[in-house]
N, C-alpha and C positions, 0 to 999 in steps of 0.2 A: 308502749313499745315505740322506739324511735324509727325514723324513716329508713335508716340503713338496714335495720333488722327486718322491717316489713318488706323492703325491696328484695333483700337476699332470700327471704322465705317465699316471696312471690316468684322469684327466679327459680327457686327449688321446685315449687308445685307446678309452675308452668313447664319447667324442664322435665319433670316426671311425666306430665301429660304429653309433651312433644316426643320424648323418647319412646314412650309406650305406643303412641300413635305411629311413630316412624316404623317400629318393628311390626305392628299390626298391618299397616298399609303396605309395607314391603312384602310381607308374607302373602297377604291377600291379593296384591297386584301380581305377584309372581304366579300364584295359582290361577288367577283369572286370565293371565297372559297365555297360559297353557290350554285353558278351556275355550278361549275366544280367539279371534283372528285380528291381525293388524287393521283390517277393514272395519271391525266392530269398534275398536278404539278410535279409529279415524272418524267414524260417523259421530261419535260423541264429542270428539274434539271440535268438529265443525260447529256443533250446537253451542259448545262452551264459549266459542269466540263471541257469540251474541249474548249469551247469558251473562258473561263477564262484563260486557258493555252495559247491560241493563243494571247490573249490580253496582256500578259506579254511582248510580242515582238512587240507590236503595234507601239512604237516610239523609242525603244532602249534607253529610259531614256532621250531623247532629250528635252522633255517638262520640266522636272525638271532641266536639265542643262541650259536651257534658263532662267529659273527663278533664279537659283543660281548664274549665271555668272554676274560679275560686268561690264566688258567692252563688251557691246553687240552692234554689228554692223548689218547693213541691210543684209550683206552677211551671217551672222549666221542665220537670220530669213528665207530668201528666200531659202537658201541651205537646211535648216532643213525642210522647207515646202515640197520641192520636194522629199526629202528622205522619208518623212512621207507618201506622196501619193503613191510612188513606193512600200513601205513596205506594205501599206494598200491593194494595188492591189494583191501583192504576197500572203499575208496572206489569202485573200478571195479565191484565186484560190487554195491555199493549203488545206484550210478547205473543199472546194467543192470536191477536189480529195479524201480526207480522209473520206468523209461522209459514203460511203458504209462500210468501215472497222470499223468505230465507231459503226454503226448500228449492224454489225455482232458481235462485242465485247459484246454488251448488249443483243443480240438476239432479237432486236426490229426493224423490217423493216421500221416502220413508221418514224424512226429517220432520215433516209437518206434525204428525202425532207426537213424536218425541219432544218437540219444542213445547207443544201445548201441555204435556204432562209436567215437564220440568218448570214451566212457568208458575205452577202452583207453589213452588218453593219460596218465591218472593213474598207472597201473601202470608204464608206460614211463618217465615223468618221474621217478619215485621213485628210479631207479637213478643219477641225476646230481645230486641235491640237495646231497650233502656235497661233491662235487667243485666245484660252483659256489660253495659257501660258502668253501672253502679258497682258491680263486683270488681271490675277492673280498677275503677277509681279508688276503691277501698284497698286495693292490692290483695284482695281476697281470692287467690287463684286456686285454692283447694277445691271448692265446688266446681269451678270452671274445668279443672283437670278431670274430675270425675265425669262431668257432662261430656266433654270432648272424647274421652276414651270410650265411654259407653256408646256414643253415637257412631264412632268408627267401628267398634266391635259388632254392634247389632246390624248396622246397614251392610257391613262387609260380609257378615255371615249370610244374610239374606241374598246378597248378590252372588255368592259362591253357589248356594243352593239353586238359584235360578239358572246360573250358568250350566251346572250339571244337568238341569232339566231341559236344556236346549233353548233358553230364551234369548241367547245371543246378546245383541247390544242392549236389549231391555234389562238385562242384569245390571248394567252400569247405570241405566236411567233410574231404576227403582232404588239403587244404592244411594243416589243423591237425594231423592225424595224422602226416603225413610230417615236418612241422616238429619235432614232439616226438621222433620216432625219430632224425632226423639230429642233433639237439642232444645226445642221450644218447651216440650213437656217437662224436661228436667230443669230448665231455667226457672220455670214457674214453681217447681217443687223446692228448689234450693234458695230462691230469692224471696225475702219477706215483703218486698215492695209490691204494691198493687196500684194500678192507675186509678185516678179519681175522675169523676165526671166534671172536669173543668178544663177550660181552654183559654189561654191568653196569647193573642197574636203578638203582643209586645215582647213576651218572653221568647217566642219562637224567633222573632227578628234578632234578638240578642244572640241567640245561638247561631243563626244563619250568617251573621256577620263574620264569624270564624269559619263556619262549615262550608260556605259556598266556594271560597278560595280553595279549600282542601278538595272539594268535589271537582273543581276545575282541574286541579293537579291530577286527581285520580282518573279523570276522563282522558287527559293527555297520556298519563302513564299506562292506561289501558292499551293504547296503540303500541306502546313499547313492548308490552307483554303479550299481545295477541295478534299483531299485524302479521307476524311470521306464520302463525297458524292459518290465518285468513288467506294469505297468498298461496301457501302450500296446498291448502284444501281446494282453492279455486283453480289453480293452474297446474298442480301436480297430481291431485286426486287423494282419495281417502287412505289408500295403503301407505304412500310415503308420509302422509300426515300422521298415521298411526305409529310408524317408526319414530318420527320426530317427537311426537307428543309424549310417548312413553319415556323416551330418553330425557326429555325436558322435565317431566315429572320426577324422574329418578334423581336428576341433578338438583331439583328444587327441594327434595326431602331435607338435606342438611340446611338449605337456605331458609325454608319455611318452618322446619321443625327444630332448628337449633338457633339460628340467628333471630327468628321471630320471637323466641322465648324472651330474649333480652329486650327486643324492641317493644314488645307489648307491655313489659313491666317498666321499662325506663321512661316511656312517655308520661305516665302519671307521676313518676318520681321526678323527672326533669321539670314537669309543670309545677310541682311543689316548690322547687328551688330555682325557678326560672330567672329570678333577679340576681342570683349569685353565680356569675359566669365561671368563676374559678371552680366552684363545686361541680357545675355542669361539665366543664372540660375534664376534670378528674374522673368523674363517674363515666363519662363517655369513653375515655381511653381505657379504663379498667374493663368495662363491659365488652368493648371491641376486642381487647386482648384475650379475654376468656373465650369469646366466640372463635377467634382465629386458632386458639389452642386446639380446638376440636375440628373445625372445618378445613384448615390447611392440610393436615395429614390425611383427612378423609378424602378430599378431592384429589390430591396427588396419588394417594393409594389407589383410588378408583381408576384414575387414568392409566396406571401401570397394569392393573389386573383386569382391565375391562374385558378382554377376550374371554377369560375364564368366568368372570362374573356374569356376563350376558348368557353364555351357553349353559351355565349351571342353574342360574336363577330363573331365566325366562325361556330357555330352549334354543335350539339351533335355528329355528325359523326367524329369530330376531337378530341374527348375526350382522345385519346391515347397520344395526344400532351401535356397534362397537366403535366405529370411527366417530359417530355423533357424540357418544359418551365421552370419548377422550378429549374432543374439542370443547364440549360444554363443561367439562370438569375444570378447565382453566377459567371459564366464565364464572362458574360457581365459586371458585376460590376468590376471585376479585370482588364479586358481588356480596359475598358473605360478610365482609367487613364494612360494606357501605349501607347495610340494612338500617342502621341506626341514624343515618343522615336525615331521614324524614322526621324523626323525633326531635331533632334540633330545630328545624323549621317550625314544627307544630308547637313545641313547648315554649318557643320564643314568640309565638303569635305572629309569625311571618310566613303564613301559608301563601301570601301573595307572591313572594319571591319564589317559593317552591313551585307555584303554578307557572310562572314565566320561564323559569329554568326548564321545567318539564316540557314545555312547548318546543324549545330549541332542541333538547335532547331527542324528542320524539321524531322531529323532522330528519335529524341526522341518521338515527337508527333506521327509519323507514327507507331512506335512500340506499343504505347498505343492504337491506333486505331485498329490495327490488333488483339491485345489481346481482346479488347472490343467486336469485332465481335462475339465472342463465346456466348454472352448474348444478341444477337439481337440489334436493334437500341438503346434500353435503355442502353445496355452495352457500345456502342460506345460513347454515350453522357456522361456517368459517366467517362469513360476513358479520354475523352477530358478535363473534369473538373479537374481530378487529374493531368494530364500533365500540364495544365495551372497553377495550384497551385505550382507544383514543380519548374516551370521555372520562377516564379514571380520575385524572387530575382535577378538572372542573367539578366533577361530582363531589369531591371532598372539599376543595378550596372555597367554594361559594358558601356552603353552610358554615364552614369553619370561621368565616369572618364574623358571623353572628355571636360567636362565643370566644373570639380572639385566640384562636388556635392555629398555629402554623403547620402547614402540610408537612414540611421537612421534619419538624419535631415529632409529629404523629407517626411518620413512616419509621423513624428511628426506634420507636417502641416495639417494632416487630422484627428487628434484626435477628434476634436469637430464634424466633419462630420460623423465619424464612430459612435460616441455616439448617435448623433441625429437620425441617420438612424436606428440603432439597436433598440433604444427605440421606434421609430415610427413603426417599424415592429412588435414589441411586442404588441403595442396598437392596431394596425389594425388587427392582428391575433386574439387577445382576443375579439375584437368587432365583427369580422366575426363569430367566434364560438358562441358568444352570440346570434346573429341574427339567426343562423342555429338551435340552440337548444331551443330557447324560442318562436319562431314564425314561421309561414309558409311563410316567405318572399321569393319572387321570386329572381332568380339569378340576374335579371336586377337591382332590388332595392338594393340587397345586394352589387352588384358591385359599384353602384353609391354612396351608403352610405359609404362604406369602403374607396373609393377614396377621398371623402370629408373629412372624419375623418383623413385619412393619410396626406393630404395636410395641414390641420389645425394643426395637432399635430407636423408635421415636421417643419412647419414654426415657431411655438411657441418655440419648442425645440432649433432650430438653433438660434433664436433671443436671447435666454437665454445663450446659450453656446458660441456663437461667434458673438458678435455685430459688430466687426471690419469687418467681411465678409459682413455684411449688408451694412455698409458704402461704402465698395468697390464696391458692386453691384450697389448701387444707383449712385455712382460717374460714374460708367461705363455707366449706362443708360443715364445720363445727356450728355455724350459725343456722344451718338448715334444721331447726327444731320446731315442732308444732307450737304455735303461739299459745300463751296461757290465757289470752283474752282477745277476742275479736271485737274491734271497734267498727261498728257498721256506719253506713252513711247516715241513717236516721239518728243514731246517737250523736254523731258529729253535728248534724243539723239542729237537733234539740239543744245541744250544748251552746252552739253559736247563737241560737235564738234567745237562750237564757241570758247570755252575756249582753246581747243587744238590749234586752229589757232592763237589765241592771244599769 
């Protein structure tokens, strides 16, 4: 099976996983939002600020290094596994020790026990990191899809039951713990690789030479992704943070559940063809166009129907989130096509540049967040959107130099998508206003009607403006067939070893 077919099938299975998880998470979050309060979501968001920080150091970039490395031996895998387990244990103990201080920082005593319980997820997750890396390296996303969907379904169901029973914020806490546990159990079920009792520090050093720069970037990127939550939680309180965090998660659904599909598959693919910059450029543009085909209309559509969407899905108690959704929809649109930029740095082995660029971006975004605090959570949201807009050009132009891609040429590839999306947004907005002013249509009917009109108008517009994209999409779908033969890492490794012996 050639790389293109394996990549397309990887996108297919990863896409199935992400779309299914998107629907499950949206439905479960909507139900939990009605059973719990913004304060409950805000309390968890306070903790997540610090668990995300600890997660940066979960594997010191060893997972990405295993995927990117060409000459991979058993010593790399087993050594990496034992390092991950040790690091997972140390991070768990560290977070437990810091729990009282974090609770004191926020002035919320309830956070101490919550943090201690959530800390256990780091030790649990460390047992499945290498298995995840191997399945990803093989572009074998079918088992990963099953694992991810199962983890979301099981943990979400438990959370809803606990919320009905009156467990409050603990419903969300146990949701995360159970998700980590189920993921590890399933990874060991689906992966045939098992760690051996061997450890070679030299092999770990080989992996760390790549992974430490990536860890440095992830550490810096953490502040980009979490400083807003930290500042809002500290200076504005748990309720405003609850509104902001739920909105941010909602806007991250297409970003993490659609854009990440391509990113997670393209990294191992880009690593395979890393020396052929022409192929990398072509694959990058194609993948980004496919992402934009879905995320552009989704974000603009959500911006237009935000009032009805929030009231119908989450309830009237979340109406403050409407403005936040509309602003962050624009951020989501811009960020959805920048998701693959990190794979350029990593596949080209230039995580050092990624690290340094990340530092500069983090400082700029932090300044905007601090300024935005003067106008409450709405100010932080607008500040984030402005910072994102200002950083758009360098965000693309810098990694593009690594693959000799011009920003102006890249932007031209989206002309038809921009046109179709803007026109669709105008049509949906006009239709929504028509329904609101000429009849007493309920929010539910208005939401469903505008979504239908949006899908129909966007589909028709895109067919007129870019028929080549339609052909590409249909060709892509035809390739989404189950592979007749799965080539595992062990088979590749055995084959390579045989060639070396010959």
